[in-house]
GULUM-718275 format. One record per residue (C-alpha): residue number from 0; chain; x, y, z. Coordinates in nm, 2 decimals, padded with zeros to 4 digits. Layout:
ATOM   zami   zakol       c1       c2       c3
ATOM    NUM       A        X        Y        Z
...
END
This chain:
ATOM   zami   zakol       c1       c2       c3
ATOM      0       A   -00.28   -07.04   -06.08
ATOM      1       A   -00.37   -06.86   -05.76
ATOM      2       A   -00.12   -06.61   -05.61
ATOM      3       A   -00.11   -06.59   -05.24
ATOM      4       A    00.04   -06.26   -05.12
ATOM      5       A    00.33   -06.29   -04.88
ATOM      6       A    00.29   -06.09   -04.56
ATOM      7       A    00.52   -05.79   -04.56
ATOM      8       A    00.60   -05.59   -04.24
ATOM      9       A    00.51   -05.22   -04.25
ATOM     10       A    00.69   -04.98   -04.02
ATOM     11       A    00.65   -04.67   -04.22
ATOM     12       A    00.56   -04.52   -04.56
ATOM     13       A    00.89   -04.65   -04.72
ATOM     14       A    00.76   -05.01   -04.67
ATOM     15       A    00.43   -04.94   -04.86
ATOM     16       A    00.55   -05.07   -05.20
ATOM     17       A    00.32   -05.33   -05.35
ATOM     18       A    00.02   -05.54   -05.26
ATOM     19       A    00.11   -05.88   -05.40
ATOM     20       A    00.27   -05.94   -05.74
ATOM     21       A    00.23   -05.66   -05.99
ATOM     22       A    00.31   -05.91   -06.27
ATOM     23       A   -00.01   -06.11   -06.17
ATOM     24       A   -00.23   -05.80   -06.18
ATOM     25       A   -00.18   -05.65   -05.84
ATOM     26       A   -00.16   -05.27   -05.82
ATOM     27       A    00.11   -05.07   -05.65
ATOM     28       A    00.03   -04.95   -05.30
ATOM     29       A   -00.01   -04.57   -05.27
ATOM     30       A   -00.11   -04.34   -04.99
ATOM     31       A   -00.39   -04.11   -05.10
ATOM     32       A   -00.67   -03.95   -04.91
ATOM     33       A   -00.78   -04.09   -04.58
ATOM     34       A   -01.00   -04.39   -04.65
ATOM     35       A   -01.36   -04.41   -04.52
ATOM     36       A   -01.41   -04.59   -04.19
ATOM     37       A   -01.36   -04.97   -04.21
ATOM     38       A   -01.58   -05.22   -04.02
ATOM     39       A   -01.41   -05.48   -03.81
ATOM     40       A   -01.61   -05.75   -03.63
ATOM     41       A   -01.52   -06.01   -03.37
ATOM     42       A   -01.71   -06.34   -03.29
ATOM     43       A   -01.63   -06.59   -03.01
ATOM     44       A   -01.70   -06.96   -03.08
ATOM     45       A   -01.71   -07.26   -02.85
ATOM     46       A   -01.43   -07.51   -02.91
ATOM     47       A   -01.58   -07.85   -02.99
ATOM     48       A   -01.38   -08.15   -02.84
ATOM     49       A   -01.24   -08.40   -03.10
ATOM     50       A   -01.43   -08.68   -02.92
ATOM     51       A   -01.77   -08.54   -03.03
ATOM     52       A   -01.93   -08.70   -03.33
ATOM     53       A   -02.03   -08.39   -03.53
ATOM     54       A   -02.24   -08.59   -03.78
ATOM     55       A   -02.44   -08.77   -03.51
ATOM     56       A   -02.48   -08.44   -03.32
ATOM     57       A   -02.62   -08.27   -03.62
ATOM     58       A   -02.86   -08.56   -03.69
ATOM     59       A   -02.99   -08.56   -03.34
ATOM     60       A   -03.01   -08.18   -03.26
ATOM     61       A   -03.05   -08.05   -03.61
ATOM     62       A   -02.75   -07.82   -03.60
ATOM     63       A   -02.37   -07.86   -03.57
ATOM     64       A   -02.22   -07.87   -03.22
ATOM     65       A   -02.07   -07.56   -03.06
ATOM     66       A   -02.23   -07.22   -02.99
ATOM     67       A   -02.13   -06.88   -03.13
ATOM     68       A   -02.17   -06.53   -02.98
ATOM     69       A   -02.32   -06.23   -03.15
ATOM     70       A   -02.07   -06.03   -03.35
ATOM     71       A   -01.91   -05.72   -03.19
ATOM     72       A   -01.81   -05.46   -03.45
ATOM     73       A   -01.60   -05.15   -03.45
ATOM     74       A   -01.55   -04.87   -03.71
ATOM     75       A   -01.19   -04.79   -03.78
ATOM     76       A   -01.08   -04.48   -03.97
ATOM     77       A   -00.73   -04.36   -04.07
ATOM     78       A   -00.69   -03.99   -03.99
ATOM     79       A   -00.38   -03.79   -04.08
ATOM     80       A   -00.52   -03.44   -03.99
ATOM     81       A   -00.38   -03.29   -03.67
ATOM     82       A   -00.62   -03.23   -03.39
ATOM     83       A   -00.64   -03.02   -03.07
ATOM     84       A   -00.64   -03.21   -02.74
ATOM     85       A   -00.95   -03.10   -02.55
ATOM     86       A   -00.83   -02.94   -02.22
ATOM     87       A   -01.02   -02.99   -01.89
ATOM     88       A   -01.09   -02.61   -01.89
ATOM     89       A   -01.10   -02.34   -02.16
ATOM     90       A   -01.31   -02.53   -02.40
ATOM     91       A   -01.34   -02.38   -02.75
ATOM     92       A   -01.63   -02.13   -02.78
ATOM     93       A   -01.59   -02.04   -02.41
ATOM     94       A   -01.63   -01.67   -02.31
ATOM     95       A   -01.34   -01.57   -02.08
ATOM     96       A   -01.39   -01.28   -01.84
ATOM     97       A   -01.08   -01.06   -01.81
ATOM     98       A   -00.98   -00.75   -01.62
ATOM     99       A   -00.72   -00.47   -01.69
ATOM    100       A   -00.38   -00.56   -01.55
ATOM    101       A   -00.45   -00.94   -01.50
ATOM    102       A   -00.29   -01.19   -01.75
ATOM    103       A   -00.52   -01.42   -01.95
ATOM    104       A   -00.36   -01.76   -02.03
ATOM    105       A   -00.52   -02.00   -02.28
ATOM    106       A   -00.33   -02.34   -02.30
ATOM    107       A   -00.32   -02.51   -02.64
ATOM    108       A   -00.21   -02.86   -02.72
ATOM    109       A   -00.23   -03.04   -03.05
ATOM    110       A   -00.11   -03.37   -03.20
ATOM    111       A   -00.14   -03.58   -03.52
ATOM    112       A   -00.17   -03.95   -03.59
ATOM    113       A    00.12   -03.93   -03.84
ATOM    114       A    00.47   -03.86   -03.73
ATOM    115       A    00.58   -03.50   -03.78
ATOM    116       A    00.59   -03.16   -03.63
ATOM    117       A    00.26   -02.99   -03.55
ATOM    118       A    00.25   -02.61   -03.57
ATOM    119       A   -00.01   -02.42   -03.36
ATOM    120       A   -00.07   -02.08   -03.51
ATOM    121       A   -00.31   -01.78   -03.46
ATOM    122       A   -00.56   -01.72   -03.73
ATOM    123       A   -00.51   -01.38   -03.90
ATOM    124       A   -00.89   -01.32   -03.90
ATOM    125       A   -00.99   -01.20   -03.64
ATOM    126       A   -00.63   -01.17   -03.53
ATOM    127       A   -00.52   -01.09   -03.18
ATOM    128       A   -00.55   -00.78   -02.95
ATOM    129       A   -00.26   -00.55   -02.88
ATOM    130       A    00.00   -00.66   -02.62
ATOM    131       A   -00.09   -01.03   -02.67
ATOM    132       A    00.16   -01.31   -02.77
ATOM    133       A    00.20   -01.68   -02.83
ATOM    134       A    00.46   -01.87   -02.62
ATOM    135       A    00.72   -02.08   -02.80
ATOM    136       A    00.61   -02.44   -02.88
ATOM    137       A    00.75   -02.73   -02.69
ATOM    138       A    00.71   -03.10   -02.72
ATOM    139       A    00.52   -03.30   -02.46
ATOM    140       A    00.43   -03.67   -02.41
ATOM    141       A    00.09   -03.78   -02.54
ATOM    142       A    00.00   -04.15   -02.52
ATOM    143       A   -00.30   -04.14   -02.75
ATOM    144       A   -00.09   -04.15   -03.07
ATOM    145       A    00.16   -04.42   -03.16
ATOM    146       A    00.47   -04.18   -03.16
ATOM    147       A    00.37   -04.05   -02.81
ATOM    148       A    00.43   -03.68   -02.91
ATOM    149       A    00.22   -03.37   -02.89
ATOM    150       A    00.30   -02.99   -02.90
ATOM    151       A    00.20   -02.72   -02.66
ATOM    152       A    00.17   -02.34   -02.68
ATOM    153       A    00.01   -02.07   -02.47
ATOM    154       A   -00.18   -01.76   -02.57
ATOM    155       A   -00.09   -01.47   -02.33
ATOM    156       A   -00.26   -01.14   -02.29
ATOM    157       A   -00.26   -00.87   -02.02
ATOM    158       A   -00.53   -00.61   -02.10
ATOM    159       A   -00.41   -00.25   -02.07
ATOM    160       A   -00.58    00.07   -01.97
ATOM    161       A   -00.79    00.17   -02.27
ATOM    162       A   -00.88   -00.19   -02.35
ATOM    163       A   -01.14   -00.21   -02.08
ATOM    164       A   -01.50   -00.27   -02.19
ATOM    165       A   -01.38   -00.44   -02.51
ATOM    166       A   -01.47   -00.78   -02.65
ATOM    167       A   -01.23   -00.97   -02.87
ATOM    168       A   -01.21   -01.31   -03.04
ATOM    169       A   -00.90   -01.52   -03.10
ATOM    170       A   -00.88   -01.83   -03.31
ATOM    171       A   -00.62   -02.10   -03.35
ATOM    172       A   -00.54   -02.39   -03.60
ATOM    173       A   -00.29   -02.67   -03.60
ATOM    174       A   -00.10   -02.77   -03.91
ATOM    175       A    00.13   -03.07   -04.00
ATOM    176       A    00.29   -03.18   -04.33
ATOM    177       A    00.20   -03.51   -04.48
ATOM    178       A    00.42   -03.66   -04.76
ATOM    179       A    00.22   -03.84   -05.04
ATOM    180       A    00.42   -03.98   -05.33
ATOM    181       A    00.70   -03.74   -05.26
ATOM    182       A    00.47   -03.44   -05.25
ATOM    183       A    00.44   -03.25   -04.92
ATOM    184       A    00.08   -03.14   -04.84
ATOM    185       A   -00.02   -02.94   -04.54
ATOM    186       A   -00.30   -03.09   -04.33
ATOM    187       A   -00.49   -02.86   -04.10
ATOM    188       A   -00.70   -02.92   -03.79
ATOM    189       A   -01.04   -02.77   -03.71
ATOM    190       A   -01.03   -02.41   -03.59
ATOM    191       A   -01.07   -02.34   -03.22
ATOM    192       A   -01.20   -01.99   -03.11
ATOM    193       A   -01.23   -01.81   -02.78
ATOM    194       A   -01.41   -01.49   -02.68
ATOM    195       A   -01.25   -01.26   -02.43
ATOM    196       A   -01.45   -00.98   -02.26
ATOM    197       A   -01.26   -00.72   -02.06
ATOM    198       A   -01.46   -00.57   -01.77
ATOM    199       A   -01.55   -00.21   -01.79
ATOM    200       A   -01.40    00.04   -01.54
ATOM    201       A   -01.70    00.22   -01.37
ATOM    202       A   -01.67    00.42   -01.05
ATOM    203       A   -02.00    00.44   -00.85
ATOM    204       A   -02.06    00.66   -00.54
ATOM    205       A   -02.32    00.55   -00.28
ATOM    206       A   -02.64    00.74   -00.33
ATOM    207       A   -02.54    00.85   -00.68
ATOM    208       A   -02.57    00.71   -01.03
ATOM    209       A   -02.25    00.55   -01.18
ATOM    210       A   -01.99    00.79   -01.30
ATOM    211       A   -02.05    00.88   -01.66
ATOM    212       A   -01.68    00.88   -01.74
ATOM    213       A   -01.53    00.53   -01.79
ATOM    214       A   -01.17    00.66   -01.82
ATOM    215       A   -00.96    00.65   -01.51
ATOM    216       A   -00.78    00.96   -01.63
ATOM    217       A   -01.11    01.15   -01.63
ATOM    218       A   -01.27    01.31   -01.33
ATOM    219       A   -01.63    01.26   -01.22
ATOM    220       A   -01.82    01.46   -00.96
ATOM    221       A   -02.06    01.24   -00.75
ATOM    222       A   -02.40    01.35   -00.87
ATOM    223       A   -02.65    01.46   -00.60
ATOM    224       A   -02.39    01.47   -00.33
ATOM    225       A   -02.36    01.85   -00.27
ATOM    226       A   -02.28    01.91    00.10
ATOM    227       A   -02.34    02.26    00.25
ATOM    228       A   -02.05    02.41    00.44
ATOM    229       A   -02.02    02.71    00.68
ATOM    230       A   -01.72    02.93    00.71
ATOM    231       A   -01.53    02.86    01.03
ATOM    232       A   -01.70    02.53    01.10
ATOM    233       A   -01.55    02.18    01.06
ATOM    234       A   -01.72    01.98    00.79
ATOM    235       A   -01.73    01.60    00.83
ATOM    236       A   -01.84    01.41    00.52
ATOM    237       A   -01.88    01.03    00.51
ATOM    238       A   -01.91    00.87    00.17
ATOM    239       A   -01.86    00.54   -00.01
ATOM    240       A   -01.73    00.46   -00.36
ATOM    241       A   -01.71    00.13   -00.55
ATOM    242       A   -01.54    00.01   -00.87
ATOM    243       A   -01.59   -00.37   -00.90
ATOM    244       A   -01.40   -00.58   -00.99
ATOM    245       A   -01.10   -00.34   -00.99
ATOM    246       A   -00.90   -00.22   -00.68
ATOM    247       A   -00.98    00.13   -00.57
ATOM    248       A   -00.79    00.40   -00.39
ATOM    249       A   -00.91    00.74   -00.27
ATOM    250       A   -00.70    01.06   -00.28
ATOM    251       A   -00.78    01.40   -00.14
ATOM    252       A   -00.77    01.69   -00.39
ATOM    253       A   -00.61    01.98   -00.20
ATOM    254       A   -00.69    02.24   -00.47
ATOM    255       A   -01.05    02.29   -00.60
ATOM    256       A   -01.15    02.26   -00.96
ATOM    257       A   -01.38    02.54   -01.09
ATOM    258       A   -01.43    02.76   -01.40
ATOM    259       A   -01.25    03.06   -01.24
ATOM    260       A   -00.96    02.86   -01.09
ATOM    261       A   -00.60    02.96   -01.19
ATOM    262       A   -00.33    02.71   -01.28
ATOM    263       A   -00.28    02.47   -01.00
ATOM    264       A   -00.65    02.48   -00.89
ATOM    265       A   -00.64    02.81   -00.70
ATOM    266       A   -00.95    03.02   -00.70
ATOM    267       A   -00.87    03.37   -00.83
ATOM    268       A   -00.88    03.66   -00.59
ATOM    269       A   -00.77    04.02   -00.63
ATOM    270       A   -00.49    04.17   -00.43
ATOM    271       A   -00.58    04.48   -00.24
ATOM    272       A   -00.51    04.81   -00.43
ATOM    273       A   -00.44    04.63   -00.76
ATOM    274       A   -00.79    04.60   -00.90
ATOM    275       A   -01.01    04.86   -01.06
ATOM    276       A   -01.34    04.75   -00.91
ATOM    277       A   -01.54    04.91   -00.63
ATOM    278       A   -01.45    04.62   -00.40
ATOM    279       A   -01.08    04.71   -00.42
ATOM    280       A   -01.15    05.08   -00.35
ATOM    281       A   -01.30    04.99   -00.01
ATOM    282       A   -01.02    04.74    00.06
ATOM    283       A   -01.28    04.46    00.12
ATOM    284       A   -01.29    04.11   -00.01
ATOM    285       A   -00.93    04.14   -00.14
ATOM    286       A   -00.61    03.97   -00.04
ATOM    287       A   -00.39    04.18    00.18
ATOM    288       A   -00.63    04.36    00.41
ATOM    289       A   -00.57    04.12    00.70
ATOM    290       A   -00.91    03.96    00.69
ATOM    291       A   -01.00    03.62    00.55
ATOM    292       A   -01.31    03.71    00.36
ATOM    293       A   -01.47    03.67    00.02
ATOM    294       A   -01.33    03.38   -00.18
ATOM    295       A   -01.00    03.38    00.01
ATOM    296       A   -00.85    03.05    00.14
ATOM    297       A   -00.52    02.95    00.29
ATOM    298       A   -00.42    02.84   -00.06
ATOM    299       A   -00.49    03.16   -00.26
ATOM    300       A   -00.43    03.42    00.02
ATOM    301       A   -00.20    03.28    00.29
ATOM    302       A   -00.14    03.64    00.41
ATOM    303       A   -00.50    03.68    00.53
ATOM    304       A   -00.61    03.32    00.59
ATOM    305       A   -00.47    03.03    00.80
ATOM    306       A   -00.35    02.72    00.62
ATOM    307       A   -00.62    02.50    00.49
ATOM    308       A   -00.68    02.19    00.70
ATOM    309       A   -00.81    01.90    00.49
ATOM    310       A   -00.79    01.53    00.60
ATOM    311       A   -00.91    01.21    00.45
ATOM    312       A   -00.96    00.91    00.68
ATOM    313       A   -01.03    00.56    00.53
ATOM    314       A   -01.27    00.39    00.77
ATOM    315       A   -01.32    00.07    00.57
ATOM    316       A   -01.13   -00.08    00.28
ATOM    317       A   -01.25   -00.39    00.09
ATOM    318       A   -01.15   -00.54   -00.24
ATOM    319       A   -01.35   -00.30   -00.45
ATOM    320       A   -01.50   -00.06   -00.19
END
């Protein structure tokens, strides 16, 4: 006897019970590993009218009536691993340029062909930079899977001072749980990685080499820009400084910096009559003799010198100039 299996509807894993009659030798249906791709082919044939004598046609033309097209075949594969949805930008492997103080946002979206939650997580190795985070996951519509569901997250990072000039890598993976014979097994997607390079902070003066100090807290004297000055004469000094791609501001330092300066940036001078050197014996080049001489300025000897007059005028201000 021949057993003809009765078609059974399948709307989920609970309906996958048997393939035909087990008593007649059929095996129970189980869901194991994803099967290899299956080949499905389609052929179109001409419908022969009933009025055509097929025997006579074959005797005259040497072949049966009706024509047939070439087969068109497709490969079908059942996949239960989650996958990342390729975004229009921020493709995996891309190097992203970043600057201090500006937020980097990497959008992530993943889905699976099986119904179930897809978790997008950061890979521990190489990890993530300080001050970065992953946004909470939320569900979104995705028509490429039968359940029309995908999951989104965002990687957020705003580089801070001290992280300039660094290069970091971040990697992500999506995971979902597949139940097989009552056993829950995690299925994981391919790993997606991105490289992020934070631009260095370098201050450059026109006519000088770049500042050797990359720290904004440090100070750097423009090399080769020593301007001679004459006592009693007004000094006008025009200069240009750049720090692309960061915004730049200039500030006038009222007090000088020097090896013999006191706290607050004041050049040390002796008060008249209080020193033991020959200069104080003649009451010259000392503060308090009524003359603005020696190293005296309006800052370190206001009794002898008029107030210092320093002024900084910004003639042109561009994005990074």
